C-alpha positions in Angstrom: 69.3 121.1 63.3 68.5 117.4 64.0 72.0 117.2 66.0 71.2 120.2 67.8 68.0 118.9 68.8 69.7 115.8 69.9 72.2 117.5 72.1 69.6 119.7 73.5 67.7 116.3 74.4 71.0 114.8 75.6 71.6 117.5 77.8 68.0 117.2 79.4 68.7 113.4 80.3 70.8 114.1 83.0 71.3 110.4 83.5 72.5 109.7 80.2 74.8 112.6 80.2 76.2 111.5 83.4 77.1 108.2 82.3 78.9 109.7 79.0 80.9 111.7 81.2 82.0 109.2 83.9 82.3 106.8 81.2 85.0 109.4 79.0 86.9 110.1 82.2 86.7 105.9 83.1 88.0 105.2 79.5 90.9 107.9 79.6 92.0 107.3 82.7 92.6 103.2 82.1 93.9 104.0 78.5 96.1 106.6 79.5 97.1 104.3 82.4 98.4 101.6 80.4 100.6 103.5 78.2 102.2 105.8 81.0 103.1 102.3 82.7 105.9 101.5 81.1 108.1 103.9 83.0 108.8 102.8 86.5 109.6 105.6 88.7 111.2 105.7 92.8 108.2 107.1 94.9 110.8 108.2 97.7 112.9 109.9 95.5 110.2 111.7 93.7 109.0 112.6 97.3 113.0 113.7 97.8 113.2 111.0 100.2 115.6 108.1 100.5 114.5 105.0 99.4 113.4 102.9 101.9 115.2 99.3 101.9 112.9 96.7 102.9 113.6 93.1 103.3 110.8 90.7 102.5 109.9 87.4 101.7 114.0 86.4 101.7 114.2 89.6 98.9 116.4 92.5 99.6 116.5 96.1 99.0 113.1 96.5 98.4 111.7 100.0 97.5 108.7 102.1 96.3 109.4 101.5 92.4 106.3 101.9 90.7 104.7 101.7 87.4 103.7 105.1 86.7 100.3 103.9 85.8 99.6 104.0 89.5 99.3 108.2 89.2 95.8 107.1 87.3 94.4 103.7 88.2 93.1 105.3 91.7 90.8 107.5 89.6 89.4 104.3 87.7 88.9 102.4 90.5 87.0 105.4 92.2 84.8 106.1 88.9 83.7 102.2 88.9 82.3 102.8 92.5 80.6 106.0 91.9 79.6 104.2 88.4 78.2 100.9 90.7 76.1 103.7 93.0 74.5 105.1 90.1 74.2 102.7 87.4 74.6 99.3 88.7 76.9 96.2 87.8 75.7 95.9 84.4 77.1 99.5 83.7 80.6 98.6 85.5 80.6 95.1 83.4 79.8 97.4 79.9 82.4 99.9 81.0 85.1 97.2 82.0 84.3 95.1 78.8 84.6 98.1 76.6 87.6 99.3 77.9 89.6 96.1 77.8 88.7 95.7 74.4 89.7 99.5 73.7 93.3 98.3 75.5 93.4 95.6 72.9 92.7 97.5 70.3 94.9 100.3 71.0 97.7 97.8 71.5 97.4 96.4 67.9 97.3 99.5 66.0 100.4 100.6 68.7 102.2 97.3 67.3 101.5 98.4 63.6 102.7 101.7 64.4 106.0 100.6 66.0 106.8 98.0 62.2 106.0 101.1 60.1 109.3 101.9 58.3 110.6 105.3 59.3 111.4 108.4 57.1 115.2 108.6 56.5 115.4 112.3 58.3 113.2 110.8 61.3 115.4 108.9 64.0 117.7 111.4 63.9 115.9 114.9 63.4 116.1 115.6 66.7 119.3 116.1 67.0 119.5 119.5 65.6 117.7 120.8 68.4 119.2 119.0 71.1 122.5 117.9 70.1 124.0 116.7 73.3 120.5 113.7 74.0 121.1 110.6 75.3 118.5 109.6 72.7 120.3 108.5 69.4 117.5 107.1 67.4 114.0 107.9 67.8 112.6 104.8 66.5 114.5 102.5 68.3 113.7 104.5 71.3 109.9 104.7 70.1 110.0 100.8 69.8 111.0 100.6 73.2 108.3 102.7 74.9 105.6 101.5 73.6 106.5 97.4 72.6 105.0 96.5 75.7 105.4 92.3 75.9 102.5 90.1 75.3 102.5 88.6 78.8 102.7 92.4 80.5 99.5 93.5 78.2 97.6 89.8 78.6 98.3 90.3 82.8 97.2 93.9 83.2 94.0 93.1 81.0 93.3 90.1 83.0 94.5 91.8 86.2 91.7 95.0 85.6 88.8 92.6 84.1 89.1 90.8 87.6 89.4 93.4 90.0 86.1 95.3 88.6 84.3 92.1 89.2 85.6 91.7 92.2 85.0 95.4 93.4 81.2 95.2 91.8 80.7 91.8 93.9 82.1 93.2 97.5 80.8 96.8 96.8 77.2 95.3 96.8 77.9 93.1 99.2 78.8 95.2 101.5 76.1 97.7 100.7 73.1 95.0 101.5 74.5 94.7 104.9 75.1 98.8 105.4 72.1 100.1 103.3 72.8 104.0 102.2 74.7 104.7 105.3 78.6 104.0 105.1 79.6 105.3 101.6 83.6 105.4 102.7 83.2 101.7 104.0 81.9 99.8 100.7 83.7 102.1 98.4 87.0 102.1 100.4 86.0 98.4 101.4 85.5 97.4 98.1 88.6 99.0 96.6 91.2 97.3 99.2 90.0 93.9 98.6 90.2 94.2 94.5 93.7 96.0 94.5 94.8 93.2 96.6 93.9 90.7 94.0 94.8 93.0 91.1 98.5 93.6 92.8 99.6 90.0 92.1 97.7 88.8 89.1 99.3 91.2 87.0 102.6 90.6 88.1 102.2 86.3 88.1 101.1 86.4 84.4 103.6 89.1 83.1 106.4 88.4 85.2 105.8 85.0 86.8 104.4 83.1 83.5 105.8 85.4 81.0 109.3 86.5 82.0 110.1 83.1 84.8 110.4 85.8 87.9 110.9 83.7 91.1 107.8 83.5 92.8 109.1 84.9 96.5 110.2 88.0 94.1 107.0 88.6 92.1 104.6 88.5 95.7 107.5 91.0 97.4 107.2 93.3 94.7 103.5 93.0 94.4 103.3 93.2 98.1 105.0 96.6 98.0 102.9 97.8 95.3 99.3 96.9 97.6 101.2 98.4 100.6 101.3 101.6 98.1 97.9 100.9 97.3 96.2 100.4 100.7 97.3 104.0 101.5 96.0 106.0 98.3 93.1 103.9 98.9 92.6 105.6 102.2 93.6 108.7 100.9 91.2 108.9 98.1 88.2 108.4 100.6 87.1 111.8 101.1 87.2 112.4 97.1 84.7 109.7 96.8 82.2 111.8 99.0 83.1 114.9 97.3 82.2 113.5 93.9 78.8 112.0 95.5 78.5 115.7 96.5 78.9 117.1 93.3 76.7 114.1 91.1 73.6 114.7 94.2 73.9 118.2 93.7 73.9 118.0 89.7 70.9 114.8 89.4 68.6 116.5 92.4 67.4 114.2 95.2 65.0 112.6 93.8 66.4 111.3 90.7 69.4 110.4 92.5 67.9 108.0 94.6 65.9 106.9 92.4 68.9 105.6 90.2 70.6 104.5 93.5 67.6 102.2 94.2 67.5 100.8 90.4 71.2 100.4 90.8 70.7 98.0 93.6 67.5 96.4 92.1 70.1 95.1 89.2 72.8 93.2 91.3 71.8 90.0 89.7 71.0 90.7 86.3 
């Protein structure tokens, strides 16, 4: 009975329920992006195109070979701006630090799981159904896929936190000048600037510091990655307006206006 009453009360509190929904989507996408990000894919070949062959900063044969995490990070940054709009910097910071902690926790759990001794039958159990599989040992594959290097994890988390903090700051600086109008400018503008920093921070920590890659190579790859993120941020602009419309419809004009006003007042908290 208490649980039923609690759920009924929650469903009536639109402000809290919306935050829970947005938070769940935010955290899920950030965690999934970290884990699927171990796969590098060719954007051009995925789209049935011939890979570009760019030369940048003395580096040759550059193309759009991207981490699979780029499929989900745009969702995270759209939600960052939505949460920023209605719950202010405090809401974004809370979620960013919570998500970072959960990412660290997840990697600790995965690290422990990697070190578990497999059952005798498991490493080759898939061969009965897939005898021609190129993977002969599931345990080795498991270790390779989930065993990301420490520097990659550190770089990813640092880039995420820095990007989030910068996104919040730029978002509200633009909003101070434009007011409630120009949603596209504060949302897309803050994302473009935060992603510019994010694109280089993760590579500098993970590969320049962690793996000893040449500095120019890191800059060149970071630039290629940012070109992709720039285009996706522009394409995603209509999605921001669509999500805003859904939220305004759900909250109602009076509550939505009150939440946005309160969010603006909390910028210095």
